[in-house]
N, C-alpha and C positions, 0 to 999 in steps of 0.2 A: 699268570701274574700281569703281563703287559697286554693292553688292548690297543692294537694298532689304530692310530688316528692320524689325521692330516691337518694339524694346526697350521695357521698361516706362518710362512717363513719369510724373513727379511734378508736372508743371506744372498750373496752373489755366487752363482754356480761357477765352479772351477773344474773344467774337464768334462768328458762326455758321460760320466757315470754318477751323477747326483752328488758329486763332491761339493761341499759348500763350506763357507766360513764367514764370520762377521766379527767386527771389532766389538769387544766387550762394552757394555753400557757403562759410561763414566760414573764412578762413585758407587756402584752397586757392591754389596757385600757378599752376594751368593758366590759359591765356588763356581769357577768356569770350567767347562768340560768340552772335549772333542770326542765324538762317538766314532769308533772304527769298527765296522762290521759289514760283511758283504751281503747282508740281507736288509734290503731297504725297509720292509715292513717292520722288522725288529727295531731298526733305528728309530722309525716313527713312533713305535710303541714306547720305547724308552724315553724319547723326548717328551711324549705326552705325560708319562708318569712322573717325570722329574720337573715338569713345568711349575714355576713359582718357587721351587726349592733349590734347583741347580740351573745355572745359566749355560745352555748348550750353545757354544760359539762356533761349532763346526761339525761336519760329518764327512766321512770318507768310506769308500767301499773297497779300496785296494791299498796295497802297501805303498805304492808310489804316491797316490793321493794323500794318504795319511801323513807321510813324512812332510810333504810340502805344506799341507794345511796346519799341522801341529806347529811346525817351525814358524809359520806366518802368524797364527792366532795366539801362540804362547799361552795355552790354557793352564789352569792350576793342575788339572788331572786329565789324563787320557784314559777313557774307558774303551778297552779293545778286546776283540775276540782273539783267541789263540790260533784257530785254524782258518787261514785264508790262503788263496793262491800266492805263490812267489815268496814263501818264507813266513807268512803269517805274522802273528804278534811279535815273535822274537825278532824278525827282520825290522819291524816298525820301531821297536825299542832301540835296537842297536844303531839304526841309521839316524834316528832323532837324537839320541844321546851324543852322537858324534858331532852334531851341530849345536845341541842345546843340552849340556850335561846336567842342568838342574831340573829337567822335566821329570814329573812323577806320573807313574802309570798304574792303573788297576785293571787286571784281567777280568773280563766278564764273559763267561764261556759255559758251554754245556759239558765240557770235559772235566772229569775229576781224576784223570790218570796221573799217577805220581811223576812220570817223566815230563808231562806237560807243565805241571806246577813248578817243578825244579828248573825246567828250561827257561820259563819266563822270569823266574826269580833271579836266576844266574844272569840273565840278560839285563836286569835292572828294574823289574816290576816291584812295587811296594806292597801289592796285595793281589789276591786271587779269589774271586767269588763266582758262584754258579748262577746261571741265568734264572734259576728258580727262586732266587733270593727275593724277599719282600721288599716293596718300595722303600719303606722306612729304613730298613737295614742297608739298602743300597745307598741312600742319601747319607747315612751315618758313615758308611765305608768310604765314600767320596770325601767327606769332611776329615776323616782320619788320615787318609793318604795325603790330602792337601796339607795337613799338619805335620807330615813326615812320619806318621806312625804306620807300622805294618798291619795288614788286615788279612787274616785267614780264618776259615772255619776250623774247629778243633781237629777234624781228621786231616784236612789239608795242611794245617800247621805241623802235624806229626810227620808228614812226608818231608817237609822242609827241614825240621829239626834233625831227623834221622840222616838226611843227605848231608847236611852241613856239619854234622857231628862226626862224620866219617863212618857211620854204621851202614850207610847205603852208598855204594860207589856212584858218584855223580858222573854221568856220561857213559857208564858201562851199559852197552846196548847189545842185546841178543842180535847177532847178524841176521837171523830169520825175521825177527821183528823189524829190524832196520830197513828191510826191503819193502815194507808196507808203507803206504802213504798215511799221513795223519788221520784222514777220514776213515781209511780201512782199519786202522788201529781202534778207532772209536767204535766202529761196527763190531769188530772182533770182541771187544770187551763186553758189549751189550749182549751179543749172541752168547758169549760165554757165561753170562749171568742168567741165561734162560729167557731173554726177551724174544718175543715173536718179531717177525719183520715189521708188522704194523706198529708194535710198541716201540721198537728201535726207531722207526721213522718218526713217530711223534716226539721222541726224546731228542732226536737230532734235527728236527724240523726239515725233513726231506721226505720224498715219497717211498712207499714200500718197494716200488720197482727199483729205485735207486739203491736201497738197502740190499735187495737181492743181487743186484749187479756187483756191489762191493763184496758181498759174501762169496760170490762166484770167483771174483779176482783173488780174494784171500785164499780160498781153497786151492786154486790153481798155483799160486805162488808157494804155498806151504806143502803142496802135493798131498792134500787130504781129500777125503771123498764125501764127507757128510758134516752136517752141523754138529752132530754128537762128537765126532772126532775133533772138530774145531773147538768145542767147549772143553774137552779133555786137554787138548794141547794148551789152550790159554790158562787153564787151571794149574797145570804143571809148571808153568813159567811165572806164576804169581801175577797174572794180568787181570784176574778177577778176584773179588773179595770172597 
């Protein structure tokens, strides 16, 4: 969907990791957005895709940068990834809302895991879409969130409805699953669905070697000996479709 580009930027850098923000253009009617993702090429691609339709007023690669820039730039919507170091999207939402209660968030992520959807919604996100979303749909989602409307795909909406209707226990976490990092859980679900290391790497935008490292860590933590056992384990716990 997104083709990384490097359009000219007029922002002032804040911090050592490409964090940046700018004051909104006076009088413009486009929705203003801050992009929060720890992959610079992905942020560049999103910025290029949204050019002329959404005004990107800032970027951040870490939780700390995101909180500082969002509070300073006061965008209409924050587009943020769920999984980043030091608390990820949930930490960004909670820390920003403590200073700016009216801020609106739209999660943009590769993860479609029920617990991830529910966690960011509980934290305060108004919507949750996957990175495979078409550009027109993403622009529409930003507009809806700016207007205060929730935005979820049909399957993701089902997770939220079940959780908040009491049919799915919010926050009930398998202690074995809880010991895994967010990235290890993503890898676990993909391997459980039958993805190869290469396919999982493409899905998560990481290297096959990194996927293999995560699988080894998961096998060790769960005391399993093969990918087959891992897939069976994930299936029994409802972690795969």
